[in-house]
N, C-alpha and C positions, 0 to 999 in steps of 0.2 A: 358342752364345754368346748370353747374354741381353743385349738392347739396352735399357739403362736410360733412354735418351732424354736423358741428361745431356750437357751441352756441356763439353768440356775444352779447355784451352789446348793448341794443337798446336805443339809445338816441332820436329816432325820434317819438316814440309813444306818448310822452307827449306834443308834439307840437299842436298848433291850426292851422287849415288849412281852408281857405275859398275857397269853390268850388262854383262858381257863387255867389248866395246870401246865400248859406247854409254854416254854420261854423261847421267843424268837429273838436271836441275837444278830443284829446288823446284817440281815440277809440282803444280798443285792437283789434288787427288784426284778421280778420276772413278770411284766405286765400281762403276758399271755395267760397267766393263771386266773385273772380276774375278768369279770364281765361288766359291760356298760361303763358307767362313770368311774367305777373302781379301777378299771384298766387305765384310764387317763390319770387318776390320782396316783396310781403306782408308778407311772412313767414320770410324773412330776415330783412326787414326794418320797417314793420308796415304800417298801412293804410295811414297815413299822407304823409310819404315819397313816397309811391307808387303813390298816387294821384299827388304829385308834379312832379314826373318823367313822369307820363302819360300826364299831362298838358303841360309839356315842350317838350317832345320828341314824342308824339303820331303821328303816320303817317310816322315817319322817320326810316330808317334802321341805327342802331347804332352798331358799333363794338368796342370792348374794346381791345386795343393793349396789347401784352404781357408786354411791357415795362411800368412799373408804374412810375418810376422816370425819370426826364430829364437827358440827357447826362451830362450836366453841374453839376448837383447835384451828380450823380453817380461818376463822376471823382473826385469831391471835397471830397466826403465821403471816397473814396478809398485812396486819398492822405492823409487825416487826420488819417486814421486807418491802413494803410499798414504796419506800423512798430509795431503795437500792436496786430493785428489780422492776422491769417493765411489766405491764399487765399481761403481755403475751407470755413472758417467762413464768409469772405467777400462775397463769392459766394452765400451762403444761405441768407445773409442779403439783398443782392441786387437783387436776383433772376436771376443771370447770371451764366454762366459756369465758372469753375475754369480757363479754358484756356483764356476766355475773360478777367477775372480779371488780369491774368498774363500779357496779352497784354496791358491793361490799365496801370498797374504798370510800364511796360517797357516804355510806352509813357511818363508817368510822369517823370521817371528817365532821359529819353532823353531830355525832356524840361528843366529839372533842370541843365543838363550839358551844354546846349546852353546858359544859362543865365550867 
């Protein structure tokens, strides 16, 4: 996991979490308690979220695809904003290349012509 050094607002640290019979209340994260990827998660999200992730996904190999948004949402976002934003701006907003943005715009225009 790449550490970008960016600071994020941590909404997870104030939650209560029950781990077996033990309740963990908004403990400020001490990343040094954790090993490997859990250390990075604790730095980013705090103890409660790290433990939730561990309970849910421990033992599994999890990969995070590059694509954050669904194809449907991406297309709809571009459709709504293609007349007000440049392809470069759409590209940054959606995490796609300008070339791909232009392809999607062409698809949208083609669909509009068929209707």
